[in-house]
FIBAMI-86502 format. One record per residue (C-alpha): x, y, z negated; residue number from 1. Coordinates in steps of 0.25 Angstrom, whole numbers. Layout:
REM residues N
{atom {X; Y; Z}; NUM}
...
//
This chain:
REM residues 406
{atom {36; -115; 27}; 1}
{atom {47; -109; 35}; 2}
{atom {51; -96; 31}; 3}
{atom {51; -83; 40}; 4}
{atom {59; -74; 31}; 5}
{atom {72; -78; 24}; 6}
{atom {73; -67; 13}; 7}
{atom {60; -63; 7}; 8}
{atom {56; -58; -6}; 9}
{atom {42; -59; -14}; 10}
{atom {38; -48; -24}; 11}
{atom {28; -50; -35}; 12}
{atom {25; -36; -40}; 13}
{atom {20; -32; -53}; 14}
{atom {19; -19; -61}; 15}
{atom {32; -19; -69}; 16}
{atom {40; -30; -61}; 17}
{atom {41; -37; -47}; 18}
{atom {46; -51; -45}; 19}
{atom {54; -54; -32}; 20}
{atom {57; -67; -26}; 21}
{atom {67; -67; -15}; 22}
{atom {66; -79; -6}; 23}
{atom {79; -82; 2}; 24}
{atom {79; -93; 14}; 25}
{atom {92; -101; 14}; 26}
{atom {100; -106; 26}; 27}
{atom {95; -121; 24}; 28}
{atom {80; -116; 24}; 29}
{atom {78; -116; 9}; 30}
{atom {74; -103; 1}; 31}
{atom {79; -98; -12}; 32}
{atom {71; -88; -21}; 33}
{atom {75; -78; -31}; 34}
{atom {65; -70; -40}; 35}
{atom {68; -58; -48}; 36}
{atom {60; -47; -56}; 37}
{atom {61; -32; -55}; 38}
{atom {55; -21; -62}; 39}
{atom {46; -11; -54}; 40}
{atom {52; 1; -60}; 41}
{atom {59; 11; -50}; 42}
{atom {72; 9; -57}; 43}
{atom {72; -7; -56}; 44}
{atom {64; -9; -43}; 45}
{atom {75; -6; -33}; 46}
{atom {82; -18; -38}; 47}
{atom {72; -26; -31}; 48}
{atom {76; -20; -17}; 49}
{atom {91; -22; -21}; 50}
{atom {88; -37; -24}; 51}
{atom {80; -39; -11}; 52}
{atom {92; -32; -2}; 53}
{atom {102; -41; -9}; 54}
{atom {94; -54; -5}; 55}
{atom {92; -49; 9}; 56}
{atom {77; -49; 8}; 57}
{atom {69; -42; 19}; 58}
{atom {55; -46; 17}; 59}
{atom {47; -44; 4}; 60}
{atom {33; -47; 0}; 61}
{atom {25; -42; -12}; 62}
{atom {10; -42; -16}; 63}
{atom {2; -30; -16}; 64}
{atom {0; -29; -31}; 65}
{atom {-7; -17; -35}; 66}
{atom {2; -5; -33}; 67}
{atom {15; -12; -38}; 68}
{atom {20; -16; -24}; 69}
{atom {21; -1; -19}; 70}
{atom {34; 3; -26}; 71}
{atom {40; -10; -22}; 72}
{atom {35; -9; -8}; 73}
{atom {41; 5; -7}; 74}
{atom {54; 1; -12}; 75}
{atom {56; -10; -2}; 76}
{atom {51; -1; 9}; 77}
{atom {60; 0; 21}; 78}
{atom {70; -12; 18}; 79}
{atom {61; -24; 17}; 80}
{atom {49; -30; 24}; 81}
{atom {39; -29; 14}; 82}
{atom {26; -37; 14}; 83}
{atom {14; -33; 4}; 84}
{atom {4; -44; 2}; 85}
{atom {-9; -46; -4}; 86}
{atom {-8; -55; -16}; 87}
{atom {-21; -62; -13}; 88}
{atom {-15; -68; 0}; 89}
{atom {-2; -73; -7}; 90}
{atom {-7; -81; -18}; 91}
{atom {1; -93; -23}; 92}
{atom {-4; -106; -27}; 93}
{atom {-12; -107; -40}; 94}
{atom {-3; -109; -52}; 95}
{atom {9; -102; -46}; 96}
{atom {6; -87; -51}; 97}
{atom {19; -81; -57}; 98}
{atom {26; -69; -53}; 99}
{atom {38; -77; -48}; 100}
{atom {30; -87; -40}; 101}
{atom {22; -75; -34}; 102}
{atom {35; -68; -28}; 103}
{atom {40; -81; -24}; 104}
{atom {27; -85; -17}; 105}
{atom {27; -71; -10}; 106}
{atom {42; -73; -5}; 107}
{atom {39; -87; 0}; 108}
{atom {27; -82; 8}; 109}
{atom {34; -71; 13}; 110}
{atom {46; -80; 18}; 111}
{atom {36; -88; 26}; 112}
{atom {29; -76; 32}; 113}
{atom {16; -79; 26}; 114}
{atom {13; -65; 20}; 115}
{atom {4; -54; 27}; 116}
{atom {8; -40; 22}; 117}
{atom {-2; -30; 18}; 118}
{atom {-3; -17; 25}; 119}
{atom {6; -6; 18}; 120}
{atom {6; 7; 24}; 121}
{atom {18; 16; 25}; 122}
{atom {22; 26; 14}; 123}
{atom {15; 38; 19}; 124}
{atom {3; 31; 22}; 125}
{atom {3; 25; 8}; 126}
{atom {4; 39; 2}; 127}
{atom {-7; 44; 10}; 128}
{atom {-15; 32; 6}; 129}
{atom {-13; 35; -9}; 130}
{atom {-18; 49; -7}; 131}
{atom {-31; 46; 1}; 132}
{atom {-34; 34; -8}; 133}
{atom {-33; 43; -21}; 134}
{atom {-40; 54; -14}; 135}
{atom {-52; 44; -11}; 136}
{atom {-52; 41; -26}; 137}
{atom {-53; 56; -30}; 138}
{atom {-64; 57; -20}; 139}
{atom {-71; 46; -27}; 140}
{atom {-69; 53; -41}; 141}
{atom {-74; 66; -35}; 142}
{atom {-87; 58; -32}; 143}
{atom {-88; 52; -45}; 144}
{atom {-86; 66; -52}; 145}
{atom {-97; 71; -43}; 146}
{atom {-106; 59; -48}; 147}
{atom {-103; 62; -62}; 148}
{atom {-107; 76; -61}; 149}
{atom {-120; 73; -54}; 150}
{atom {-123; 62; -65}; 151}
{atom {-121; 73; -76}; 152}
{atom {-131; 82; -69}; 153}
{atom {-141; 71; -68}; 154}
{atom {-139; 68; -82}; 155}
{atom {-143; 82; -86}; 156}
{atom {-154; 82; -76}; 157}
{atom {-148; 92; -67}; 158}
{atom {-152; 88; -53}; 159}
{atom {-142; 97; -45}; 160}
{atom {-137; 85; -37}; 161}
{atom {-152; 84; -31}; 162}
{atom {-152; 98; -26}; 163}
{atom {-138; 101; -21}; 164}
{atom {-132; 93; -9}; 165}
{atom {-118; 93; -15}; 166}
{atom {-117; 92; -30}; 167}
{atom {-103; 97; -30}; 168}
{atom {-105; 109; -21}; 169}
{atom {-102; 123; -24}; 170}
{atom {-115; 127; -30}; 171}
{atom {-116; 114; -38}; 172}
{atom {-103; 116; -44}; 173}
{atom {-106; 130; -49}; 174}
{atom {-119; 124; -55}; 175}
{atom {-111; 113; -62}; 176}
{atom {-101; 123; -68}; 177}
{atom {-112; 132; -74}; 178}
{atom {-120; 120; -79}; 179}
{atom {-107; 115; -86}; 180}
{atom {-105; 129; -93}; 181}
{atom {-119; 128; -99}; 182}
{atom {-128; 135; -88}; 183}
{atom {-142; 129; -89}; 184}
{atom {-150; 140; -82}; 185}
{atom {-154; 133; -69}; 186}
{atom {-158; 146; -62}; 187}
{atom {-144; 152; -63}; 188}
{atom {-137; 138; -59}; 189}
{atom {-146; 137; -47}; 190}
{atom {-141; 151; -43}; 191}
{atom {-127; 145; -41}; 192}
{atom {-132; 138; -28}; 193}
{atom {-125; 142; -15}; 194}
{atom {-128; 141; -1}; 195}
{atom {-139; 132; 4}; 196}
{atom {-142; 128; -11}; 197}
{atom {-147; 142; -14}; 198}
{atom {-159; 139; -4}; 199}
{atom {-164; 129; -14}; 200}
{atom {-162; 135; -28}; 201}
{atom {-174; 131; -34}; 202}
{atom {-170; 116; -33}; 203}
{atom {-156; 118; -40}; 204}
{atom {-163; 126; -50}; 205}
{atom {-172; 115; -54}; 206}
{atom {-161; 104; -53}; 207}
{atom {-152; 112; -62}; 208}
{atom {-162; 111; -74}; 209}
{atom {-157; 100; -83}; 210}
{atom {-152; 96; -97}; 211}
{atom {-137; 99; -98}; 212}
{atom {-130; 94; -111}; 213}
{atom {-116; 97; -116}; 214}
{atom {-112; 84; -110}; 215}
{atom {-117; 88; -97}; 216}
{atom {-110; 101; -97}; 217}
{atom {-97; 95; -101}; 218}
{atom {-98; 85; -89}; 219}
{atom {-102; 96; -79}; 220}
{atom {-90; 104; -84}; 221}
{atom {-80; 93; -83}; 222}
{atom {-84; 85; -71}; 223}
{atom {-83; 96; -61}; 224}
{atom {-69; 99; -66}; 225}
{atom {-66; 85; -63}; 226}
{atom {-72; 85; -50}; 227}
{atom {-64; 97; -46}; 228}
{atom {-52; 91; -51}; 229}
{atom {-54; 78; -42}; 230}
{atom {-57; 87; -30}; 231}
{atom {-44; 94; -32}; 232}
{atom {-37; 81; -32}; 233}
{atom {-44; 77; -19}; 234}
{atom {-39; 90; -12}; 235}
{atom {-25; 88; -18}; 236}
{atom {-24; 74; -12}; 237}
{atom {-30; 78; 1}; 238}
{atom {-19; 89; 2}; 239}
{atom {-8; 78; -2}; 240}
{atom {-13; 68; 9}; 241}
{atom {-13; 78; 20}; 242}
{atom {2; 77; 23}; 243}
{atom {0; 61; 24}; 244}
{atom {-12; 62; 34}; 245}
{atom {-10; 54; 46}; 246}
{atom {-24; 50; 51}; 247}
{atom {-25; 53; 65}; 248}
{atom {-36; 62; 70}; 249}
{atom {-43; 51; 79}; 250}
{atom {-47; 44; 66}; 251}
{atom {-55; 57; 62}; 252}
{atom {-63; 56; 75}; 253}
{atom {-69; 43; 72}; 254}
{atom {-84; 44; 68}; 255}
{atom {-85; 43; 53}; 256}
{atom {-69; 45; 50}; 257}
{atom {-67; 58; 44}; 258}
{atom {-54; 65; 42}; 259}
{atom {-53; 60; 27}; 260}
{atom {-57; 46; 31}; 261}
{atom {-46; 46; 42}; 262}
{atom {-35; 50; 32}; 263}
{atom {-40; 38; 23}; 264}
{atom {-40; 28; 35}; 265}
{atom {-25; 33; 39}; 266}
{atom {-21; 32; 25}; 267}
{atom {-25; 17; 24}; 268}
{atom {-21; 12; 37}; 269}
{atom {-12; 22; 43}; 270}
{atom {-11; 26; 57}; 271}
{atom {-1; 14; 62}; 272}
{atom {-10; 2; 65}; 273}
{atom {2; -7; 67}; 274}
{atom {-1; -14; 54}; 275}
{atom {-14; -18; 59}; 276}
{atom {-12; -25; 73}; 277}
{atom {-27; -26; 76}; 278}
{atom {-40; -18; 71}; 279}
{atom {-44; -31; 64}; 280}
{atom {-32; -32; 55}; 281}
{atom {-35; -18; 51}; 282}
{atom {-50; -20; 48}; 283}
{atom {-45; -33; 40}; 284}
{atom {-36; -24; 32}; 285}
{atom {-46; -14; 29}; 286}
{atom {-57; -25; 25}; 287}
{atom {-66; -22; 37}; 288}
{atom {-65; -35; 44}; 289}
{atom {-75; -46; 42}; 290}
{atom {-71; -58; 33}; 291}
{atom {-69; -72; 38}; 292}
{atom {-76; -82; 29}; 293}
{atom {-79; -95; 37}; 294}
{atom {-80; -109; 32}; 295}
{atom {-85; -122; 38}; 296}
{atom {-88; -114; 51}; 297}
{atom {-98; -104; 43}; 298}
{atom {-95; -90; 42}; 299}
{atom {-98; -84; 28}; 300}
{atom {-96; -70; 23}; 301}
{atom {-90; -61; 33}; 302}
{atom {-87; -49; 23}; 303}
{atom {-76; -40; 26}; 304}
{atom {-62; -43; 20}; 305}
{atom {-55; -34; 9}; 306}
{atom {-46; -23; 13}; 307}
{atom {-43; -9; 12}; 308}
{atom {-56; -4; 4}; 309}
{atom {-52; 10; 4}; 310}
{atom {-51; 11; 20}; 311}
{atom {-63; 2; 21}; 312}
{atom {-71; 12; 12}; 313}
{atom {-67; 24; 21}; 314}
{atom {-70; 16; 34}; 315}
{atom {-84; 12; 29}; 316}
{atom {-87; 27; 26}; 317}
{atom {-82; 31; 39}; 318}
{atom {-91; 20; 45}; 319}
{atom {-103; 26; 38}; 320}
{atom {-100; 40; 43}; 321}
{atom {-97; 34; 57}; 322}
{atom {-111; 27; 58}; 323}
{atom {-117; 40; 55}; 324}
{atom {-110; 47; 67}; 325}
{atom {-120; 49; 79}; 326}
{atom {-116; 43; 92}; 327}
{atom {-104; 35; 85}; 328}
{atom {-101; 21; 89}; 329}
{atom {-100; 16; 74}; 330}
{atom {-116; 18; 74}; 331}
{atom {-117; 7; 83}; 332}
{atom {-111; -4; 75}; 333}
{atom {-117; 1; 62}; 334}
{atom {-132; 1; 69}; 335}
{atom {-129; -13; 74}; 336}
{atom {-125; -19; 61}; 337}
{atom {-132; -11; 50}; 338}
{atom {-146; -17; 52}; 339}
{atom {-141; -32; 52}; 340}
{atom {-129; -31; 43}; 341}
{atom {-132; -19; 34}; 342}
{atom {-126; -5; 33}; 343}
{atom {-114; -9; 25}; 344}
{atom {-109; -20; 34}; 345}
{atom {-112; -11; 46}; 346}
{atom {-103; 0; 40}; 347}
{atom {-92; -10; 37}; 348}
{atom {-92; -14; 52}; 349}
{atom {-92; 1; 57}; 350}
{atom {-80; 3; 47}; 351}
{atom {-73; -9; 54}; 352}
{atom {-76; -2; 68}; 353}
{atom {-70; 11; 63}; 354}
{atom {-58; 4; 58}; 355}
{atom {-56; -2; 72}; 356}
{atom {-57; 11; 79}; 357}
{atom {-47; 17; 69}; 358}
{atom {-37; 6; 72}; 359}
{atom {-38; 8; 87}; 360}
{atom {-36; 23; 85}; 361}
{atom {-24; 21; 77}; 362}
{atom {-18; 9; 84}; 363}
{atom {-19; 14; 98}; 364}
{atom {-22; 29; 97}; 365}
{atom {-34; 29; 105}; 366}
{atom {-46; 38; 104}; 367}
{atom {-60; 33; 98}; 368}
{atom {-70; 32; 109}; 369}
{atom {-84; 32; 103}; 370}
{atom {-93; 21; 109}; 371}
{atom {-106; 27; 104}; 372}
{atom {-117; 23; 95}; 373}
{atom {-124; 16; 107}; 374}
{atom {-112; 7; 111}; 375}
{atom {-119; -6; 107}; 376}
{atom {-132; -2; 114}; 377}
{atom {-124; 1; 127}; 378}
{atom {-116; -13; 126}; 379}
{atom {-129; -21; 124}; 380}
{atom {-139; -13; 131}; 381}
{atom {-146; -25; 138}; 382}
{atom {-146; -33; 125}; 383}
{atom {-152; -21; 118}; 384}
{atom {-163; -19; 129}; 385}
{atom {-167; -34; 128}; 386}
{atom {-168; -33; 112}; 387}
{atom {-177; -21; 112}; 388}
{atom {-186; -27; 123}; 389}
{atom {-188; -40; 116}; 390}
{atom {-191; -32; 103}; 391}
{atom {-202; -24; 111}; 392}
{atom {-207; -37; 116}; 393}
{atom {-207; -43; 102}; 394}
{atom {-217; -32; 98}; 395}
{atom {-226; -35; 109}; 396}
{atom {-223; -25; 120}; 397}
{atom {-217; -26; 133}; 398}
{atom {-206; -17; 138}; 399}
{atom {-201; -13; 152}; 400}
{atom {-187; -8; 153}; 401}
{atom {-183; 2; 164}; 402}
{atom {-169; 7; 167}; 403}
{atom {-168; 22; 165}; 404}
{atom {-162; 30; 177}; 405}
{atom {-148; 35; 174}; 406}
//
C-alpha cells in the first residue's frame, strides 16, 4: 500500500517503558525501520523527543493504554502531529503480539493513513474534566455513606428514614449525634425536630424507639464524620473547578440541563465542535447512536455503541428531567416511544435528541426554540384523527367530526 507520510513513529506504551519505531521512506520507495526503548521517568523521557527530532519525524501514533499515554502526549504537544488510537481497532494478525511488532504495526498503519485518532481535548478542558469526574465520584461516595447510615439505623430498628423527608437534614443530623453519644430517650430526641418536622413530633418519637448497641453507636459516630469529610471535599472541588468553567449559559436553558450538568457536558466535549463535523459523529462518540448489525439482508440487534459512559449517564439523567418538564418538546418523543419500546429505550432516544440540540447550540451559536409537547400531534393531525375515529368504530360507535370555529 502506498505510504502517505514519509517519516512517522509508532509508540507502544507501558508503565515503565515505551518502545518506539521510526519508519522512514527512502527515495526509491522502500522503507527502513529503527526501534528503540525509552524509560518513562521524567529524566529519561525527553530523550524520546530528541530522537524523533533528529529523525525528522512529524507524525506520531500511540495507543490509549490506561493513563500511561498522557505524559508522553504532553511531552510531544506542540511539536508533532499526534494520533491517539483505540487499541481494539488496530490489532495485528494473530500470532504477532510482541512489543516491537506492535510499535512497528502502528508505524506502518500511520504511514499509510489508516489510523483514526480519538478525540483528545485541550489541556484546560482535560483539567476541568479531571475535576468534574472526581467530583462525580465524591457525590457517589456521599450517597453510599448516607445509605450506610440508613442501614445502621434500620439494623437498630430506628425508623427515622420513614418519617423525615431527608435523612441528612439538620434535624436528622442532630438526632444522629445524640444517638451516637448514647441518648436513648425518644422524647428528648424528638424535641430536636425543626421546621415542619415539629408539626408531626409523635411520629419521630415512635420512630426513634429502637435497640442500639455499642456497634451501632460506633457506626453512627464515625459515618457522619466521614459524610461531612466527603461533603467538604465536594465543596473544595467545586471551588477549584470554577476558574475552569466554560459552559455557555445557553446549555443551562435546555429543559432538564441544570448548571452542574452543563458544566459536566462542557468538560467532556468542550465548546468547540470542530472535532465533531456532524451531530451524528458526536452521538457516535458519546455512545448514543444505534448500532449497525446486519447480515444476509437482515437487521439484527440495534443496541447503542460504546462511548463516553460518563457523558452518556449525564445526558440520560437530563433526559429524565426533560420529560418531566410540562410543555417541553422532549415529552413528545418519550410519550411516543415509551409504550412500544419501553421507558429505558425511550430515555436513550430523548438523550440523543438532547445531544443533537447541544451540538447545534455549540456549533452554530443558535438559540433553542421549543416545538412544544404536541409537535407530533400538529404534524400528523389528520392521521391522528383517522386513528381515533377507527378506534371508536371498532368499539361499536359512530363518530361525526365537526371543525371547530377559530
